[in-house]
C-alpha positions as CSV (number, residue, x, y, z in Angstrom):
1,X,0.0,0.0,0.0
2,X,1.4,3.4,-0.9
3,X,1.9,6.0,1.9
4,X,0.6,9.3,0.7
5,X,1.5,11.4,3.7
6,X,4.5,13.0,2.1
7,X,2.4,14.2,-0.8
8,X,0.0,15.8,1.5
9,X,2.8,17.7,3.3
10,X,4.2,19.0,0.0
11,X,0.8,20.3,-0.8
12,X,1.1,22.8,2.0
13,X,1.9,26.1,0.3
14,X,4.8,28.2,1.6
15,X,2.6,31.2,1.1
16,X,0.1,30.2,3.7
17,X,0.0,31.9,7.2
18,X,0.2,28.5,8.8
19,X,3.6,27.7,7.2
20,X,5.1,31.1,8.0
21,X,4.1,30.7,11.7
22,X,5.8,27.3,11.9
23,X,8.9,28.8,10.2
24,X,9.1,31.6,12.7
25,X,8.7,29.2,15.7
26,X,11.5,26.9,14.4
27,X,13.9,29.9,14.0
28,X,13.1,31.2,17.4
29,X,13.7,27.8,19.0
30,X,17.0,27.5,17.2
31,X,18.1,31.0,18.5
32,X,17.0,30.1,22.0
33,X,19.1,26.9,21.9
34,X,22.1,28.7,20.8
35,X,21.6,31.4,23.4
36,X,21.2,28.7,26.1
37,X,24.4,26.9,25.1
38,X,26.2,30.3,25.1
39,X,24.9,31.1,28.6
40,X,25.7,27.6,29.9
41,X,29.2,27.5,28.5
42,X,32.1,27.6,31.0
43,X,32.7,30.9,32.6
44,X,36.5,31.5,33.0
45,X,38.0,33.7,35.8
46,X,40.6,36.2,34.6
47,X,40.8,38.5,37.7
48,X,41.2,41.4,35.3
49,X,39.1,43.8,37.4
50,X,41.7,43.5,40.1
51,X,39.3,43.6,43.1
52,X,39.0,39.8,43.6
53,X,35.2,40.0,43.7
54,X,33.1,37.3,42.2
55,X,30.4,39.8,41.4
56,X,32.7,42.0,39.3
57,X,32.0,41.3,35.6
58,X,35.5,42.5,34.7
59,X,37.0,39.5,36.5
60,X,35.4,37.1,34.0
61,X,36.2,36.3,30.4
62,X,33.7,38.2,28.2
63,X,32.9,40.6,31.1
64,X,30.0,38.3,32.1
65,X,29.4,37.1,35.7
66,X,28.5,33.4,35.6
67,X,24.8,32.7,35.4
68,X,23.0,30.3,37.7
69,X,24.0,26.7,36.9
70,X,26.9,27.7,34.6
71,X,30.2,25.8,34.8
72,X,33.1,27.9,36.1
73,X,36.8,27.6,35.7
74,X,39.6,29.0,37.8
75,X,43.0,28.5,36.2
76,X,46.4,28.8,38.0
77,X,47.1,32.5,37.4
78,X,49.9,32.9,40.1
79,X,52.3,30.1,39.1
80,X,53.4,27.9,42.0
81,X,53.3,30.7,44.5
82,X,50.5,32.1,46.7
83,X,47.0,31.0,45.6
84,X,44.7,33.7,44.2
85,X,41.9,34.6,46.7
86,X,38.4,35.3,45.3
87,X,35.8,36.9,47.5
88,X,32.4,35.2,47.0
89,X,30.4,38.4,47.9
90,X,27.0,37.1,46.9
91,X,25.1,33.8,47.0
92,X,26.0,31.9,43.8
93,X,24.9,28.8,42.0
94,X,27.3,27.0,39.7
95,X,27.3,23.8,37.6
96,X,30.7,22.1,37.8
97,X,33.9,23.8,39.0
98,X,37.4,23.3,37.7
99,X,39.9,24.9,40.1
100,X,43.7,25.3,40.4
101,X,45.7,27.3,43.0
102,X,42.6,29.2,44.0
103,X,40.8,30.1,47.3
104,X,37.1,30.9,47.3
105,X,36.2,32.8,50.5
106,X,33.0,34.4,51.8
107,X,30.0,34.1,54.0
108,X,27.5,33.6,51.2
109,X,26.7,30.1,50.1
110,X,28.0,28.4,46.9
111,X,25.4,26.0,45.5
112,X,27.0,23.3,43.4
113,X,24.9,21.6,40.8
114,X,27.8,19.6,39.2
115,X,31.1,18.2,40.4
116,X,34.5,19.8,41.4
117,X,37.8,19.0,39.7
118,X,41.0,20.2,41.3
119,X,44.3,20.6,39.3
120,X,47.8,19.8,40.4
121,X,49.3,23.2,41.2
122,X,49.6,24.1,44.9
123,X,46.2,23.7,46.4
124,X,42.5,24.8,46.3
125,X,40.3,25.9,49.3
126,X,36.6,26.8,49.6
127,X,36.1,28.8,52.7
128,X,32.4,29.4,52.2
129,X,29.2,27.5,53.0
130,X,28.4,24.9,50.3
131,X,25.0,23.6,49.3
132,X,24.8,20.3,47.3
133,X,22.0,19.6,44.8
134,X,23.1,16.1,44.1
135,X,25.8,13.6,45.2
136,X,28.9,15.6,44.2
137,X,32.1,14.1,43.0
138,X,35.4,15.8,44.2
139,X,38.0,14.8,41.6
140,X,41.3,15.7,43.2
141,X,44.8,15.0,41.9
142,X,47.9,15.2,44.0
143,X,49.3,18.7,43.9
144,X,52.9,19.7,43.3
145,X,52.9,22.4,46.0
146,X,54.3,22.0,49.5
147,X,51.1,23.1,51.3
148,X,48.9,20.9,53.3
149,X,46.1,19.6,51.1
150,X,44.9,19.6,47.5
151,X,41.3,20.6,48.4
152,X,40.5,22.3,51.7
153,X,36.8,22.7,52.8
154,X,36.4,24.7,56.0
155,X,32.7,25.5,56.3
156,X,29.6,23.3,56.7
157,X,28.2,21.6,53.7
158,X,24.4,21.3,53.3
159,X,22.2,19.2,51.1
160,X,18.8,20.7,51.9
161,X,17.8,17.6,53.7
162,X,17.8,15.5,50.5
163,X,20.5,12.9,51.6
164,X,23.2,13.9,49.1
165,X,26.7,12.9,49.8
166,X,30.3,13.2,48.4
167,X,32.4,10.9,46.2
168,X,36.1,11.6,46.5
169,X,38.3,10.3,43.8
170,X,41.3,11.3,41.7
171,X,44.8,10.2,40.9
172,X,48.2,10.2,42.6
173,X,46.9,10.4,46.2
174,X,45.0,13.7,46.0
175,X,43.9,14.9,49.4
176,X,40.7,16.5,50.6
177,X,40.5,18.0,54.1
178,X,37.2,18.9,55.6
179,X,38.2,20.7,58.8
180,X,37.2,24.0,60.6
181,X,39.6,26.7,59.6
182,X,40.1,30.2,58.4
183,X,42.4,31.7,55.7
184,X,44.4,34.9,56.0
185,X,45.1,37.4,53.2
186,X,48.3,35.5,52.3
187,X,46.5,32.2,51.8
188,X,47.7,30.6,55.0
189,X,45.3,28.4,56.9
190,X,44.6,28.5,60.7
191,X,42.9,25.5,62.2
192,X,40.6,25.1,65.1
193,X,40.9,22.1,67.4
194,X,37.3,21.2,66.9
195,X,34.8,19.4,64.7
196,X,32.5,21.1,62.2
197,X,28.9,19.9,62.1
198,X,28.0,19.0,58.6
199,X,24.5,19.5,57.3
200,X,24.5,16.8,54.6
201,X,23.2,13.4,55.4
202,X,24.4,11.3,52.5
203,X,27.4,9.0,52.6
204,X,31.0,9.8,51.7
205,X,32.7,7.4,49.3
206,X,36.5,7.6,49.2
207,X,38.2,5.6,46.5
208,X,41.0,5.3,43.8
209,X,43.9,6.2,46.1
210,X,42.4,9.4,47.4
211,X,43.0,10.8,50.9
212,X,40.4,12.3,53.2
213,X,40.9,14.0,56.5
214,X,37.6,15.0,58.1
215,X,37.1,16.4,61.6
216,X,33.3,16.6,61.7
217,X,30.0,15.4,62.9
218,X,28.4,13.6,60.0
219,X,24.9,12.5,59.1
220,X,26.1,9.8,56.7
221,X,28.7,7.1,57.0
222,X,32.1,6.8,55.3
223,X,33.2,4.0,53.0
224,X,36.8,3.7,51.7
225,X,38.2,1.4,49.0
226,X,40.8,1.1,46.3
227,X,44.0,1.9,48.3
228,X,42.5,5.1,49.7
229,X,43.1,6.7,53.1
230,X,40.7,8.1,55.7
231,X,41.7,9.9,58.8
232,X,39.7,12.1,61.2
233,X,37.8,12.7,64.4
234,X,34.3,13.7,65.4
235,X,31.2,11.6,65.2
236,X,30.4,9.4,62.2
237,X,27.5,6.9,61.8
238,X,29.6,4.1,60.2
239,X,32.9,3.2,58.7
240,X,33.2,0.6,56.0
241,X,36.8,0.1,54.8
242,X,38.3,-2.3,52.2
243,X,41.9,-2.3,50.9
244,X,42.5,1.1,52.4
245,X,44.0,2.9,55.4
246,X,42.0,4.2,58.3
247,X,42.9,6.0,61.6
248,X,41.5,8.3,64.2
249,X,43.8,11.2,63.8
250,X,43.1,14.9,63.8
251,X,44.3,17.6,61.5
252,X,46.0,16.1,58.4
253,X,46.3,12.7,59.9
254,X,49.1,13.8,62.1
255,X,47.6,14.4,65.6
256,X,45.8,11.9,67.7
257,X,42.0,12.4,68.0
258,X,38.9,10.7,69.3
259,X,36.5,9.4,66.7
260,X,33.0,8.3,67.8
261,X,31.2,5.9,65.5
262,X,27.5,5.5,66.3
263,X,26.6,2.4,64.3
264,X,29.4,0.1,63.5
265,X,33.0,-0.3,62.3
266,X,33.4,-2.7,59.5
267,X,36.9,-3.4,58.2
268,X,37.8,-5.8,55.4
269,X,41.0,-7.7,54.6
270,X,43.8,-6.0,52.8
271,X,43.5,-2.7,54.7
272,X,45.6,-0.9,57.4
273,X,44.4,0.4,60.7
274,X,46.7,3.1,62.0
275,X,47.0,4.4,65.6
276,X,49.0,7.4,66.8
277,X,50.3,7.1,70.3
278,X,51.9,10.3,71.7
279,X,50.8,10.1,75.3
280,X,48.4,8.4,77.7
281,X,45.3,10.6,77.2
282,X,42.8,9.9,74.5
283,X,42.7,12.5,71.8
284,X,44.2,15.9,72.7
285,X,44.0,16.9,69.0
286,X,46.5,19.5,67.9
287,X,48.1,19.3,71.4
288,X,49.8,16.2,69.9
289,X,50.3,14.6,73.3
290,X,47.5,11.9,73.4
291,X,46.6,8.7,71.6
292,X,44.1,8.0,68.9
293,X,40.9,6.3,70.0
294,X,37.9,4.9,68.1
295,X,34.8,4.9,70.3
296,X,32.1,2.6,68.8
297,X,28.7,3.1,70.5
298,X,26.5,0.5,68.8
299,X,26.4,-1.9,65.9
300,X,29.2,-4.4,65.3
301,X,33.0,-4.2,65.1
302,X,34.7,-6.4,62.5
303,X,38.5,-6.3,62.3
304,X,38.9,-8.9,59.5
305,X,42.6,-9.4,59.9
306,X,43.5,-5.9,59.0
307,X,47.2,-4.9,59.3
308,X,47.7,-2.9,62.6
309,X,50.3,-0.1,62.3
310,X,50.6,1.9,65.6
311,X,53.4,4.5,65.8
312,X,54.9,6.6,68.6
313,X,56.6,10.0,68.3
314,X,59.6,9.4,70.6
315,X,60.0,13.2,71.0
316,X,56.5,13.3,72.6
317,X,56.1,10.1,74.6
318,X,58.2,7.4,76.3
319,X,56.0,4.5,77.5
320,X,56.2,3.3,81.1
321,X,55.5,-0.3,81.9
322,X,51.8,-0.7,82.6
323,X,50.6,2.2,80.5
324,X,47.3,1.2,78.8
325,X,46.3,2.6,75.4
326,X,42.7,2.1,74.3
327,X,42.7,1.6,70.5
328,X,39.0,0.8,70.2
329,X,36.6,1.5,73.0
330,X,33.8,-1.0,72.4
331,X,30.5,0.1,73.9
332,X,28.3,-2.0,71.6
333,X,27.8,-4.7,74.1
334,X,29.1,-7.3,71.7
335,X,32.5,-8.9,71.5
336,X,34.7,-7.7,68.6
337,X,34.7,-10.0,65.6
338,X,38.2,-11.1,64.4
339,X,41.6,-9.8,65.2
340,X,44.3,-7.7,63.6
341,X,46.5,-9.7,61.2
342,X,48.9,-12.0,63.0
343,X,48.1,-10.5,66.4
344,X,46.1,-13.0,68.5
345,X,45.0,-12.2,72.1
346,X,48.1,-11.5,74.2
347,X,50.5,-11.1,71.2
348,X,53.5,-8.9,71.4
349,X,53.4,-5.7,69.4
350,X,56.5,-3.6,68.6
351,X,55.5,0.1,68.5
352,X,58.4,2.2,67.2
353,X,60.8,0.0,69.2
354,X,58.7,-0.1,72.4
355,X,57.1,-3.4,73.5
356,X,53.3,-3.7,74.0
357,X,50.9,-6.5,74.5
358,X,47.5,-6.4,72.6
359,X,44.2,-7.5,74.1
360,X,40.7,-7.7,72.6
361,X,39.3,-8.1,76.1
362,X,40.5,-4.9,77.7
363,X,38.9,-2.0,79.4
364,X,36.1,-2.0,82.0
365,X,33.8,-3.7,79.5
366,X,36.2,-6.5,78.9
367,X,35.6,-5.9,75.1
368,X,38.0,-3.1,74.2
369,X,41.1,-3.4,72.1
370,X,44.0,-2.2,74.2
371,X,47.8,-2.0,74.2
372,X,49.7,-2.4,77.5
373,X,53.2,-1.2,77.6
374,X,55.8,-3.7,78.8
375,X,59.0,-3.2,80.7
376,X,62.3,-2.8,78.8
377,X,65.3,-4.6,80.2
378,X,68.9,-3.4,80.2
379,X,72.0,-5.3,79.2
380,X,75.7,-4.8,79.2
381,X,78.7,-6.9,78.2
382,X,81.1,-8.4,80.8
383,X,83.1,-10.3,78.2
384,X,86.9,-10.1,78.7
385,X,88.5,-7.6,76.4
386,X,91.6,-9.8,76.0
387,X,92.2,-11.7,72.8
388,X,91.1,-15.3,72.5
389,X,94.2,-17.4,71.8
390,X,92.5,-20.8,71.5
391,X,89.6,-22.2,69.5
392,X,86.9,-21.2,71.9
393,X,86.1,-18.4,74.3
394,X,83.5,-17.3,76.8
395,X,81.0,-14.5,76.0
396,X,79.3,-12.9,79.0
397,X,76.6,-10.3,79.5
398,X,74.6,-9.1,82.5
399,X,70.9,-8.2,82.1
400,X,68.5,-6.4,84.4
401,X,64.7,-5.9,84.4
402,X,63.7,-4.1,87.5
403,X,60.1,-3.4,86.3
404,X,59.4,-7.0,85.8
405,X,58.2,-9.4,88.6
406,X,60.8,-11.9,87.7
407,X,63.6,-9.4,87.3
408,X,66.8,-10.7,85.5
409,X,65.7,-14.3,86.1
410,X,62.9,-13.8,83.6
411,X,65.2,-12.8,80.8
412,X,66.3,-15.0,77.9
413,X,69.4,-14.3,75.9
414,X,69.8,-14.8,72.2
415,X,73.2,-14.6,70.5
416,X,73.9,-14.0,66.9
417,X,76.9,-13.2,64.7
418,X,77.0,-9.6,63.3
419,X,80.4,-9.6,61.6
420,X,83.1,-12.3,61.1
421,X,86.3,-12.7,59.1
422,X,85.8,-13.3,55.4
423,X,85.4,-17.0,54.7
424,X,85.0,-18.0,58.4
425,X,82.6,-20.8,59.3
426,X,79.8,-19.5,61.5
427,X,80.8,-19.8,65.2
428,X,78.9,-22.3,67.3
429,X,77.2,-21.2,70.5
430,X,76.9,-23.8,73.3
431,X,73.7,-22.1,74.6
432,X,71.1,-19.9,73.1
433,X,67.6,-18.6,73.9
434,X,67.8,-19.4,77.6
435,X,68.5,-17.5,80.8
436,X,71.8,-19.5,81.2
437,X,73.0,-18.2,77.8
438,X,74.1,-15.0,79.4
439,X,77.4,-16.9,79.9
440,X,78.1,-18.6,76.6
441,X,81.0,-20.6,75.3
442,X,81.5,-20.1,71.5
443,X,83.6,-22.3,69.2
444,X,85.6,-20.4,66.5
445,X,86.9,-21.7,63.2
446,X,89.1,-18.9,62.1
447,X,91.2,-16.1,63.6
448,X,90.1,-12.5,63.2
449,X,87.7,-9.9,64.5
450,X,84.1,-10.8,65.4
451,X,81.1,-8.8,66.6
452,X,78.3,-10.6,68.3
453,X,74.9,-9.3,69.3
454,X,73.2,-10.5,72.4
455,X,69.5,-9.6,72.9
456,X,67.9,-10.0,76.3
457,X,64.1,-10.4,76.1
458,X,61.5,-10.5,78.9
459,X,58.1,-12.3,79.0
460,X,56.3,-9.2,77.8
461,X,58.4,-8.8,74.6
462,X,60.6,-6.0,75.9
463,X,64.1,-6.4,74.8
464,X,67.5,-4.7,74.8
465,X,70.7,-5.6,72.9
466,X,74.4,-5.2,73.2
467,X,77.3,-5.7,70.8
468,X,80.2,-7.8,72.1
469,X,83.5,-7.3,70.3
470,X,85.9,-10.2,70.2
471,X,89.4,-10.6,68.7
472,X,90.6,-14.2,68.1
473,X,94.4,-13.9,67.7
474,X,96.4,-16.2,65.5
475,X,98.4,-18.4,67.9
476,X,101.3,-20.5,66.7
477,X,100.4,-24.0,67.6
478,X,102.1,-26.5,65.3
479,X,105.5,-26.5,63.5
480,X,105.8,-29.0,60.6
481,X,109.2,-29.8,58.9
482,X,109.5,-31.4,55.5
483,X,110.9,-33.6,54.2
484,X,110.5,-36.3,56.9
485,X,112.5,-39.5,57.2
486,X,114.5,-38.8,54.0
487,X,117.6,-40.9,52.9
488,X,120.5,-38.7,51.9
489,X,123.6,-39.9,50.1
490,X,127.0,-39.1,51.6
491,X,128.0,-35.5,50.6
492,X,124.6,-34.7,49.1
493,X,122.5,-31.6,50.0
494,X,118.7,-31.3,50.8
495,X,116.7,-28.2,51.4
496,X,114.5,-28.4,54.5
497,X,111.5,-26.1,55.1
498,X,109.2,-25.6,58.1
499,X,105.6,-24.3,58.2
500,X,104.0,-22.8,61.3
501,X,100.2,-23.3,61.8
502,X,97.8,-21.6,64.1
503,X,95.2,-23.2,66.3
504,X,92.9,-23.7,63.3
505,X,95.7,-25.3,61.2
506,X,96.0,-22.2,59.1
507,X,99.5,-21.1,58.0
508,X,101.2,-18.3,59.8
509,X,104.0,-16.3,58.3
510,X,107.2,-17.4,60.0
511,X,111.0,-17.7,59.5
512,X,112.1,-20.7,61.6
513,X,115.7,-21.4,62.3
514,X,117.2,-24.8,61.7
515,X,119.9,-26.7,63.6
516,X,121.4,-30.3,63.8
517,X,120.8,-32.0,67.1
518,X,123.0,-35.0,66.3
519,X,124.3,-37.0,63.3
520,X,126.8,-36.8,60.4
521,X,125.5,-33.6,58.7
522,X,125.5,-29.9,58.8
523,X,122.6,-27.4,58.1
524,X,122.3,-23.7,57.6
525,X,119.8,-21.7,59.6
526,X,117.5,-21.4,56.6
527,X,117.4,-25.2,56.2
528,X,120.0,-26.3,53.6
529,X,121.4,-29.7,54.9
530,X,124.7,-31.2,53.7
531,X,125.4,-34.9,54.5
532,X,128.8,-35.9,55.9
533,X,131.1,-38.6,54.5
534,X,130.0,-41.2,57.0
535,X,126.6,-43.0,57.3
536,X,124.3,-42.5,60.2
537,X,121.1,-41.0,61.6
538,X,120.6,-37.3,61.7
539,X,118.2,-35.4,64.0
540,X,117.1,-32.0,62.6
541,X,115.4,-29.2,64.6
542,X,113.5,-26.1,63.5
543,X,112.4,-23.4,66.0
544,X,110.3,-20.2,65.7
545,X,109.2,-17.9,68.5
546,X,109.4,-20.7,71.1
547,X,107.7,-23.3,69.0
548,X,110.0,-26.2,67.9
549,X,109.8,-29.4,66.0
550,X,112.2,-32.2,64.9
551,X,112.5,-34.7,62.1
552,X,115.0,-37.5,61.3
553,X,117.1,-38.4,58.2
554,X,119.5,-41.1,57.3
555,X,122.9,-40.6,55.6
556,X,123.6,-43.6,53.3
557,X,126.7,-44.7,51.3
């Protein structure tokens, strides 16, 4: 069947009022589309007006202040030096923002309809209230500058009660910091030892190697994956972490803080749980003298064999035996599920060289994760400083452990070889790993200089080491003369030699002196024997530095 609709359309005359109306409407729509695309194209900051005000048209390319919902771009206009500071002096609404080496500052809110992308020069900060109209992605790459973070957000973020959140991603370990702060005219940040209360209730998803430090009270939980890092303090609903790093530290992950989690801590394998220990008080924030603590109020706690990496700043804190550090305060009423990797109940934990014992049954609840500092013994060498002249010698040390109930009797001593002469067989210790090994007989196999390390360890894992220096002297032990039992014709000559060996049967450089004890022959001091003109038995002697030997020979016709 033939479709006649095209014929009917062609029958409409271009001269009719109906056609001219349609033609005008199409032209108007096309113009409106072009104008809309022009209005919504990216607005680029130039700063040409010189007053640093968002509202000044002369600061924008084309002398046009961005319209509502328009994408904006802030290029790096100051090189690698001080960031440009832009005063947001009116409430603004933008689409997406691309920013580099720029600070936006003001008391009026910035409504973000799109996402935020941060470049790699120095850093970017938004010191103004932010309103989200959807879950916003912060795409942050690691900056080349020496300043703290790559993106700094200092004021509360709101979502209008819609449950929007943040996705933090990027490349090269870009860092986002959400902390209370102010910026001075030079672009330097000053921080408050406090937590900002955020007004968005959606979750924060940190991924792709990004870093987040957040000191805040949140309405939504935090998830971390893909080798990312999350640090912070405040109050968060939940933490779900996989293949990433997590710790309760304050500003920029450096200072110990207290993090309250209201509804569960869920860790998965492959990640790292960090803990900063700079004192015996929980938190203390920028005072930098406390320890990090995660306080879980309800829900469940799953450790899932995460790697535990606590550290101590030795300039701030020296543990005393019995100090208790609460890593996780468990107020859920439930026992913790799992343990940290390779750290069972009561395991020894070395924290920056200090011994601790971990427990998952600590605190008043009997359900906390705690570290208890152990005593550290002392040790000194009492080995004789004289050279060893034989094949064995006695190594001696004295250990003490006054903070331990067993004292020195509770110490075990482990010996090892640090340095030995080239080619020497490893010395053999008579004892090792016992309390009696503090006095140890060692068998040597070559002369030379040796360094031994002895480590004294107590039951709590505390240890101390000392290096014991020993010199094994080459001692002339055997003198061997050749030839031996030779038959020498009357009047003939034979050259005799003598070798001096040490206690390990290794040659020692020597110049022995020869003589005839009896018989029909003469010999020079360097060993050339000449037989006489009569037959008989000859006794030959060689001597060097008090060591002597004899051989016999027969003069024959």
